[in-house]
Structure formats: structure tokens, C-alpha cells
C-alpha positions as CSV (number, residue, x, y, z in Angstrom):
1,M,1.5,-48.4,-8.5
2,E,-2.1,-47.4,-9.4
3,L,-4.2,-45.1,-7.2
4,L,-7.9,-45.6,-7.3
5,I,-10.1,-42.8,-5.9
6,I,-13.7,-43.7,-5.3
7,E,-15.9,-40.6,-5.1
8,A,-19.0,-41.6,-3.1
9,G,-21.6,-39.0,-4.2
10,R,-25.2,-38.4,-3.1
11,S,-26.7,-40.3,-6.1
12,A,-23.7,-41.3,-8.1
13,V,-20.3,-42.9,-7.6
14,G,-17.1,-42.1,-9.5
15,F,-14.1,-44.3,-10.1
16,V,-11.0,-42.4,-11.1
17,R,-7.6,-44.1,-11.7
18,F,-4.2,-42.5,-11.6
19,L,-0.7,-43.8,-12.2
20,K,2.2,-42.3,-10.2
21,K,4.9,-41.1,-12.5
22,G,7.8,-38.9,-11.2
23,G,6.4,-36.3,-8.8
24,G,2.8,-36.5,-9.9
25,Y,-0.1,-38.6,-11.0
26,L,-1.3,-39.2,-14.5
27,F,-4.9,-39.9,-15.3
28,Q,-5.5,-43.5,-16.4
29,G,-9.3,-43.6,-16.8
30,G,-12.5,-42.7,-15.0
31,K,-16.2,-43.7,-14.8
32,H,-19.1,-42.0,-13.1
33,S,-22.2,-44.1,-12.6
34,S,-25.6,-43.2,-11.2
35,L,-26.7,-45.5,-8.4
36,E,-30.3,-45.1,-9.5
37,D,-29.5,-46.2,-13.1
38,D,-26.7,-48.8,-12.7
39,G,-27.8,-50.6,-9.5
40,S,-26.3,-50.8,-6.1
41,L,-22.8,-49.7,-4.9
42,P,-21.7,-53.3,-4.1
43,S,-22.5,-54.5,-7.7
44,L,-20.5,-51.6,-9.1
45,L,-17.6,-52.3,-6.8
46,G,-17.6,-56.0,-7.7
47,D,-17.2,-55.1,-11.4
48,L,-14.4,-52.8,-10.6
49,A,-12.5,-55.2,-8.3
50,A,-12.7,-57.9,-11.0
51,D,-10.3,-55.8,-13.1
52,D,-6.8,-57.2,-12.4
53,V,-4.5,-54.1,-12.3
54,G,-2.0,-55.5,-9.8
55,E,-1.1,-53.6,-6.7
56,R,-3.0,-50.4,-6.0
57,K,-3.9,-48.0,-3.3
58,V,-7.6,-47.0,-2.8
59,F,-8.8,-43.7,-1.4
60,L,-12.5,-43.0,-0.6
61,S,-13.7,-39.5,-1.0
62,L,-16.9,-38.7,0.9
63,D,-19.5,-36.2,-0.1
64,A,-19.4,-33.0,2.0
65,E,-22.9,-33.8,3.1
66,N,-21.6,-36.6,5.2
67,I,-18.9,-34.4,6.9
68,F,-19.2,-31.8,9.5
69,F,-16.7,-29.0,10.2
70,R,-16.2,-26.0,12.5
71,E,-13.5,-23.3,12.7
72,L,-11.6,-23.3,16.0
73,H,-8.7,-21.6,17.7
74,L,-6.3,-24.5,18.6
75,P,-2.7,-23.6,19.6
76,I,-1.5,-27.0,18.5
77,T,0.2,-27.7,15.1
78,D,0.7,-31.5,15.4
79,R,-2.1,-33.2,13.4
80,R,-2.0,-36.3,15.7
81,K,-2.4,-34.3,18.8
82,Q,-5.1,-32.2,17.2
83,R,-7.1,-35.4,16.6
84,E,-6.7,-36.3,20.3
85,V,-7.8,-32.9,21.5
86,L,-10.7,-32.2,19.2
87,P,-13.1,-34.6,20.9
88,L,-12.5,-32.8,24.2
89,E,-12.9,-29.4,22.6
90,L,-16.2,-30.3,20.9
91,K,-17.7,-32.4,23.7
92,G,-21.3,-31.3,24.2
93,E,-21.3,-29.2,21.1
94,T,-22.0,-31.9,18.5
95,A,-25.4,-33.6,17.7
96,M,-23.9,-37.0,18.6
97,D,-21.6,-38.1,21.4
98,V,-18.0,-37.5,20.4
99,E,-17.3,-41.2,21.2
100,K,-19.4,-42.0,18.1
101,L,-17.5,-39.6,15.8
102,V,-14.1,-39.7,14.1
103,F,-12.1,-36.5,13.8
104,D,-9.4,-34.8,11.8
105,A,-8.2,-31.2,11.4
106,L,-7.1,-28.9,8.6
107,P,-4.8,-26.0,9.3
108,L,-6.2,-22.5,8.4
109,A,-4.7,-19.1,8.5
110,D,-4.0,-17.0,11.7
111,G,-3.4,-20.1,13.8
112,K,-6.9,-21.5,13.3
113,V,-7.9,-25.0,12.4
114,M,-10.9,-26.4,10.6
115,A,-12.2,-29.3,12.8
116,T,-13.8,-32.0,10.6
117,W,-15.6,-35.0,11.8
118,A,-17.9,-37.8,10.5
119,V,-20.1,-40.5,12.0
120,E,-17.9,-43.5,12.8
121,A,-20.7,-46.0,12.0
122,D,-21.3,-44.5,8.5
123,V,-17.5,-44.6,7.8
124,K,-17.4,-48.2,9.0
125,E,-20.2,-49.2,6.8
126,K,-18.6,-47.7,3.7
127,I,-15.3,-49.3,4.5
128,A,-17.0,-52.7,5.0
129,S,-18.7,-52.4,1.5
130,L,-15.4,-51.6,-0.1
131,S,-13.5,-54.3,1.8
132,E,-16.0,-57.0,0.7
133,A,-15.3,-56.1,-2.9
134,G,-11.5,-56.3,-2.3
135,L,-11.1,-52.5,-2.4
136,E,-10.4,-51.6,1.2
137,P,-9.5,-47.9,1.3
138,Q,-6.3,-46.7,3.0
139,I,-7.7,-43.2,3.3
140,V,-11.2,-42.0,3.9
141,G,-11.6,-38.3,3.5
142,S,-13.0,-35.8,1.0
143,S,-11.4,-34.1,-2.0
144,L,-13.2,-30.9,-0.9
145,F,-10.4,-30.1,1.5
146,H,-7.7,-30.4,-1.1
147,W,-9.0,-28.1,-3.8
148,H,-6.3,-25.6,-3.2
149,Q,-4.3,-27.7,-5.6
150,L,-6.7,-26.5,-8.4
151,I,-6.2,-22.7,-7.8
152,P,-4.5,-21.3,-11.0
153,E,-1.2,-19.4,-10.5
154,T,-2.7,-16.5,-12.4
155,V,-5.2,-15.8,-9.6
156,G,-2.6,-14.3,-7.3
157,D,-3.6,-13.2,-3.8
158,V,-7.3,-12.4,-4.5
159,A,-10.1,-14.5,-2.9
160,V,-11.4,-17.2,-5.1
161,A,-14.1,-19.8,-4.7
162,L,-14.3,-23.3,-6.2
163,S,-17.3,-25.6,-6.5
164,D,-18.4,-28.9,-8.1
165,G,-22.1,-28.1,-7.7
166,F,-22.3,-30.1,-4.4
167,S,-19.7,-28.3,-2.2
168,L,-18.1,-24.9,-2.0
169,A,-14.5,-23.9,-0.9
170,V,-13.3,-20.4,-0.6
171,Y,-9.6,-19.4,-0.5
172,S,-7.8,-16.2,0.1
173,K,-4.0,-16.0,-0.7
174,G,-4.1,-19.7,-1.2
175,K,-5.4,-20.3,2.4
176,P,-8.8,-21.9,3.1
177,L,-11.4,-19.6,4.5
178,L,-14.7,-21.6,4.1
179,F,-16.0,-25.1,3.3
180,R,-19.6,-26.0,3.1
181,S,-22.0,-28.5,1.5
182,L,-24.5,-27.1,-1.0
183,G,-28.2,-28.1,-1.0
184,E,-30.2,-29.8,-3.7
185,G,-31.5,-26.5,-5.1
186,N,-29.9,-24.2,-7.7
187,F,-26.3,-24.2,-6.6
188,L,-25.5,-21.0,-8.4
189,D,-28.0,-19.1,-6.2
190,E,-26.8,-20.8,-3.1
191,I,-23.2,-20.0,-3.8
192,T,-24.1,-16.3,-4.5
193,R,-25.9,-16.1,-1.1
194,T,-23.0,-17.7,0.7
195,L,-20.5,-15.3,-0.8
196,V,-22.6,-12.3,0.0
197,L,-22.8,-13.4,3.7
198,L,-19.0,-14.0,3.7
199,D,-18.5,-10.5,2.4
200,A,-20.8,-9.0,5.0
201,G,-19.5,-11.1,7.9
202,K,-15.7,-11.2,7.3
203,G,-15.2,-8.6,4.6
204,V,-13.9,-11.1,2.1
205,Q,-14.8,-10.2,-1.5
206,V,-14.5,-13.2,-3.8
207,E,-13.4,-12.2,-7.3
208,R,-14.1,-15.4,-9.2
209,V,-16.0,-18.6,-8.8
210,L,-14.3,-21.6,-10.6
211,L,-16.5,-24.6,-11.5
212,H,-15.3,-28.1,-12.0
213,G,-16.9,-31.6,-12.1
214,S,-20.6,-31.7,-13.1
215,A,-21.0,-28.0,-12.2
216,A,-18.8,-27.0,-15.1
217,S,-21.2,-28.4,-17.6
218,S,-24.2,-26.7,-16.0
219,S,-25.9,-23.7,-17.6
220,L,-24.3,-20.5,-16.4
221,E,-27.0,-18.2,-17.8
222,R,-28.3,-17.3,-14.3
223,Q,-25.0,-16.2,-12.9
224,T,-24.9,-12.7,-11.3
225,S,-22.7,-9.9,-12.3
226,Q,-21.4,-9.6,-8.8
227,F,-19.7,-13.0,-8.8
228,P,-18.6,-14.2,-12.2
229,F,-18.7,-18.0,-12.7
230,A,-16.4,-19.7,-15.1
231,P,-15.1,-23.2,-15.8
232,L,-11.8,-24.1,-14.0
233,P,-8.8,-23.1,-16.1
234,V,-6.8,-26.1,-17.1
235,A,-3.0,-25.4,-17.1
236,G,0.2,-26.5,-15.5
237,D,0.3,-29.9,-13.7
238,L,-3.4,-30.3,-14.1
239,A,-3.2,-30.1,-17.9
240,A,-0.2,-32.4,-18.0
241,A,-2.0,-35.1,-16.0
242,F,-5.0,-35.4,-18.4
243,P,-5.3,-36.0,-22.2
244,S,-8.0,-33.4,-22.6
245,E,-9.4,-30.3,-21.0
246,N,-12.9,-31.8,-20.5
247,M,-11.5,-34.8,-18.6
248,A,-9.3,-32.6,-16.5
249,I,-12.3,-30.4,-15.4
250,E,-14.5,-33.5,-14.8
251,N,-12.0,-35.3,-12.6
252,A,-10.2,-32.3,-11.1
253,G,-11.4,-33.0,-7.5
254,A,-10.0,-36.5,-7.5
255,W,-6.7,-35.3,-9.0
256,A,-6.4,-32.7,-6.2
257,L,-6.8,-35.4,-3.5
258,A,-4.2,-37.6,-5.3
259,M,-1.7,-34.7,-5.5
260,D,-2.1,-33.7,-1.9
261,S,-1.4,-37.3,-0.8
262,L,2.0,-36.8,-2.3
263,K,2.7,-33.4,-0.8
264,G,1.3,-33.9,2.7
265,E,-1.2,-35.8,4.8
266,P,-4.7,-35.6,3.5
267,I,-7.8,-35.4,5.7
268,N,-8.3,-39.0,6.9
269,F,-10.9,-40.4,9.2
270,R,-9.3,-43.8,9.5
271,H,-7.9,-43.5,13.0
272,G,-8.3,-45.4,16.2
273,A,-10.7,-48.3,16.0
274,I,-11.1,-48.0,12.2
275,A,-7.4,-47.4,11.4
276,Y,-6.1,-49.0,8.2
277,T,-4.2,-52.1,9.3
278,A,-4.0,-54.2,6.1
279,G,-0.7,-52.7,5.1
280,R,0.7,-53.3,8.5
281,D,-0.6,-56.9,8.5
282,R,1.1,-57.5,5.1
283,L,4.3,-56.0,6.5
284,K,4.0,-58.4,9.5
285,K,3.6,-61.4,7.2
286,K,6.7,-60.3,5.3
287,L,8.6,-59.8,8.5
288,L,7.4,-63.2,9.7
289,L,8.7,-64.8,6.5
290,T,12.0,-62.9,6.9
291,A,12.3,-64.1,10.5
292,I,11.6,-67.7,9.5
293,L,14.2,-67.6,6.8
294,T,16.7,-65.9,9.1
295,A,16.1,-68.6,11.8
296,L,16.5,-71.3,9.1
297,F,19.8,-69.7,8.0
298,L,21.0,-69.6,11.6
299,V,20.1,-73.2,12.1
300,L,22.0,-74.2,9.0
301,L,24.9,-72.0,10.0
302,L,25.0,-73.6,13.5
303,A,24.8,-77.0,11.9
304,E,27.7,-76.3,9.6
305,T,29.7,-74.8,12.4
306,G,29.0,-77.9,14.6
307,L,30.2,-80.2,11.8
308,R,33.3,-78.1,11.3
309,Y,34.0,-78.2,15.0
310,Y,33.5,-82.0,15.0
311,F,35.9,-82.5,12.1
312,V,38.5,-80.1,13.6
313,S,38.2,-81.8,17.0
314,S,38.7,-85.2,15.3
315,D,41.8,-84.0,13.5
316,I,43.2,-82.5,16.7
317,S,42.5,-85.8,18.5
318,S,44.2,-87.8,15.8
319,L,47.2,-85.4,15.8
320,D,47.4,-85.7,19.6
321,G,47.4,-89.5,19.3
322,S,50.2,-89.4,16.7
323,I,52.3,-87.1,18.9
324,H,51.7,-89.4,21.9
325,Q,52.8,-92.4,19.8
326,I,55.9,-90.7,18.6
327,Y,56.7,-89.5,22.1
328,R,56.5,-93.1,23.4
329,E,58.7,-94.3,20.6
330,V,61.3,-91.6,21.3
331,F,61.1,-91.8,25.1
332,P,60.0,-95.3,26.0
333,T,61.2,-95.1,29.6
334,R,59.3,-91.9,30.5
335,T,56.0,-92.8,32.2
336,K,54.5,-89.4,32.5
337,A,54.7,-86.4,30.0
338,V,54.0,-82.9,31.0
339,D,54.1,-81.4,27.5
340,E,55.0,-84.0,24.8
341,V,55.7,-81.5,22.0
342,A,57.7,-79.2,24.2
343,E,59.8,-82.1,25.5
344,V,60.6,-83.4,22.0
345,K,61.6,-79.9,20.9
346,S,63.8,-79.5,24.0
347,E,65.6,-82.8,23.3
348,I,66.2,-81.8,19.6
349,R,67.7,-78.5,20.8
350,N,69.9,-80.4,23.3
351,L,71.2,-82.6,20.5
352,G,72.8,-79.8,18.7
353,G,73.1,-77.1,21.3
354,V,72.8,-73.6,19.9
355,T,73.5,-74.8,16.4
356,A,70.5,-77.1,16.3
357,S,68.7,-76.7,13.0
358,Q,67.3,-78.6,10.1
359,E,70.6,-80.6,9.4
360,I,70.2,-82.3,12.8
361,L,66.9,-83.8,11.7
362,T,68.4,-84.7,8.4
363,A,71.2,-86.6,10.1
364,L,68.8,-88.4,12.5
365,D,66.6,-89.3,9.5
366,G,69.7,-90.9,7.8
367,V,70.5,-92.9,11.0
368,A,66.9,-94.1,11.2
369,K,67.0,-95.3,7.6
370,A,70.3,-97.1,8.2
371,K,69.0,-98.9,11.2
372,N,67.4,-102.3,10.5
373,D,66.2,-105.3,12.6
374,E,69.9,-106.3,13.3
375,I,70.3,-103.1,15.3
376,T,68.0,-103.7,18.3
377,A,68.3,-100.3,19.9
378,I,69.9,-96.9,19.7
379,Y,69.5,-95.4,23.1
380,E,71.7,-92.4,22.9
381,A,72.5,-89.9,20.2
382,E,74.4,-86.6,20.5
383,V,75.3,-84.0,17.8
384,D,77.7,-81.3,18.6
385,S,79.8,-79.1,16.2
386,G,79.4,-81.5,13.3
387,Q,80.2,-84.6,15.4
388,M,77.7,-87.3,16.0
389,R,77.9,-89.9,18.7
390,L,75.7,-92.9,18.9
391,K,75.3,-95.7,21.4
392,G,73.2,-98.8,20.8
393,D,72.8,-102.6,20.7
394,A,73.3,-105.0,17.8
395,R,72.6,-108.7,17.4
396,S,76.2,-109.4,16.5
397,F,79.6,-107.9,15.8
398,N,78.9,-108.1,12.0
399,A,75.6,-106.4,12.4
400,A,77.4,-103.4,14.1
401,N,80.0,-103.2,11.4
402,N,77.3,-103.4,8.7
403,F,75.5,-100.5,10.4
404,K,78.7,-98.5,10.3
405,S,78.9,-99.2,6.6
406,R,75.4,-98.0,5.9
407,L,76.1,-94.8,7.8
408,A,79.3,-94.1,5.7
409,P,77.5,-91.8,3.1
410,L,76.5,-89.4,6.0
411,F,80.0,-89.0,7.4
412,S,83.3,-87.9,6.1
413,S,85.0,-90.1,8.7
414,S,83.6,-92.6,11.3
415,Q,84.7,-95.3,13.7
416,M,83.4,-97.7,16.3
417,D,85.0,-96.7,19.5
418,E,84.2,-99.8,21.4
419,V,82.2,-103.0,20.8
420,K,81.4,-105.2,23.8
421,S,80.2,-108.7,23.6
422,R,77.5,-110.2,25.7
423,P,76.9,-113.9,26.7
424,D,74.0,-114.2,24.3
425,G,76.1,-113.2,21.4
426,S,74.7,-109.6,21.1
427,V,77.0,-106.6,21.4
428,S,76.8,-103.0,22.5
429,F,78.6,-100.4,20.5
430,S,79.7,-96.8,20.5
431,F,79.9,-94.9,17.2
432,R,81.5,-91.6,16.4
433,G,81.6,-89.8,13.1
434,T,82.1,-86.4,11.5
435,L,79.1,-85.3,9.4
436,N,79.5,-84.4,5.7
437,E,79.1,-80.8,4.8
438,G,76.0,-81.5,2.8
439,T,74.4,-83.3,5.8
440,K,75.0,-80.5,8.3
């Protein structure tokens, strides 16, 4: 993802692009345009927004001239709570009502904080200009408060000052001591006066003044011997991020802001009524789409479950119907069944006592196949210890004997115990046989 830092200067605007790679940002290009020579800010922003670079984050860095700050003792370390407390701490001490200001805080040494604030209306106006161009910034702050990223490791614990010709920051042992905006005059003289006052007031002696941005290319002939001025050394991560030393010095402030956004929470005036919500709105849209897809999936799942339930219910109903029909065929005289399946199982067990098994069903299946229309009914069957006894009705004496003949393959021996004639010519018979070993 690309990071675009827009540096809103007093008479110029800078556009610096970085690409996140690993644990840092690599310089992708930069442009600094004078508002007097190149037209208005909206036209410059329109040209920039026309470049299709895909997804990117935008930071707006304000000039220190538009920011106010004051050192305070504030026994609170949480940044969010500090923002809430600062309007109360500074009420009546600012040129404008605190309700018209936006605040943030920067931790200093010895439990102090640097309270920073800007005019909410001015911040809103700049955000609106960028938003109209499709470059709404996620963070509105100032690179000035992140110049500690530029302090060379070789400096050690001595006090050092950094300046881009428009602002000044002083650090001691890597901790910020002073931030201020410089006037329109000779910045070298103004820096010298500021450092002399700092030495007299706090006893802090600055050893070196490091210049970057447009200040590094300015003439240093008027520097004093008391405070040596020198271009910012380019080494370490700063050197690795840029293709040349001159580009690194020119865009060092923007790089410091980019790096601090990775390592912590940079100064940001987008809170409360002007908080950045575009990212949250995009997330809401994504969550809404996810919710819609989830709901659709649940509807389809419920529909499939309903269909499966319907088919299973239909199969169960069909099976129940088949069981009921079989039950009626097996027990035609029973008018009411309590549990049809259990009753059939019980009768099968009764047929063979404790020896009931698959061979009983095999024998009964053979009897059913041997029965034809000449045998009008078999109303009693009993299997016990390999013996089967049958009672039934036949249309004639010959039909009963033919039935015995068809049963012969199932039995090793068989006989008709008694055959009784009826007036209509039909007979009732009683059959007894010993099942074959293969049938048992």
C-alpha cells in the first residue's frame, strides 16, 4: 500500500510518496510546488488524484505556523484521556474558545507533555479540499513532532536541534525539549537567538544544529561559531529509504512522519467531530455484504434442510404405510395395533421360541412361495426344534396334496395329519414336517 504525505507549507505544497516494505517505508517520488507559481491547491490536488496508484493512505502535515503548543504537567499517560483533559486544562488560556479547537498531546521527559492544538475550522477546510480531490487524509498532524526519527545515532546524549527553515525542534538524550515555528526573516539568526535563550533559561547547551528540507540548501555563511549548522547526516534507515542523499535531506521530514506512524501513534487532530470515518464506513459496507451473503447462505441451508426433512418424512410415511399393509396381511383379524413392528417381531420369536433366527424366515418364505390360489388360507404356523406345523384351507383334497408336494424340498419328511371335507367341496388340512438341515 502506498502512503502519500501532503506537506501544506506557507507558500508551497509538497507531495511525497512512500511504499511500505518490511518494517519501513521506501521513497517512491516527490514533488514540491509553489502555490504562487503553479496555481491553487485544488488544481494541484486534482492532478495528483488523477494518478491511479490503487489503494493508498494519505497523511496531511501542517506547517507549525498553524499549530499551537504549550508544555504542561499532566499526570496522565493515556493519549486518549489526555485529549479529553486538555480542553479543561487550557480553558481560558487560549486565544479562542477550546470548543473551537482540536487537541492532541506529545509525551516529554520528566512526566511532562507538550499540549498541541489547532483551529478546528481551519483543519476542516483543509480536509474538505483534500476530500473533494479524492485524497481524504486519515491523519492530520505535523512532521515537526516526529523529527526524533532523524537524529543520527552518532549524536549520543548531547542536545541537538533540527530545522527545515520554517520550524525548530530541540532534543536532549533523544527526548523533545522545544518546538517552535520560525518567522519569515533569517532563520539562522532566529535559531541562534532561540538556542541562546534556551541555554539561559533551562541550561541546555545545543551542540549541533542539523538542517534538512529547503534549509539544507540555504547559505550557511552567516552561521555563528557558537552553534555550528550542518546538513542532516544521511545514514542507516534514512539512507536505505532514498536513492540519493539529496532526496533524503529534502524529504526527511515526511519520512520521519511515515516511520513514526509505524512505530506509534503520530500527532493527529482528526478526533471527535472531524474524526476519520471513511475507513470505518468501508468496513461497514464490507460487513454488510458479509452479512447479506451469510443470510443468503442460511436461507439456502434452511431450504435444503427443509427439502431433506420433507423427503425423509415422505420416506418414513411410505415405510409406515408398507408396515401397516404387511401387518394387516399377517394379522387380518386384529382391529387395533399398539406397535405393529413390535407385534410382528414378537410373533416371529414365538414361532421358533428361543431358537428363532434367520432360518425361520427362510422356511416361511418357502411356504409362501409354495402357496397358490388353490390354498385359500394358512391361518396357523408354528416352528419348534426343526418341526413346522401348518393349518389352513384348500379348495379341494387334490389342492392340499399338491401343496404338500410343493413343500417337499423344504422338509426331510412331511405328512398331512388330517384333511376334513366341507359341504362346498373345500377342505381344511393340518400339515407337519421336519425341516431340512439347509433350511434351518
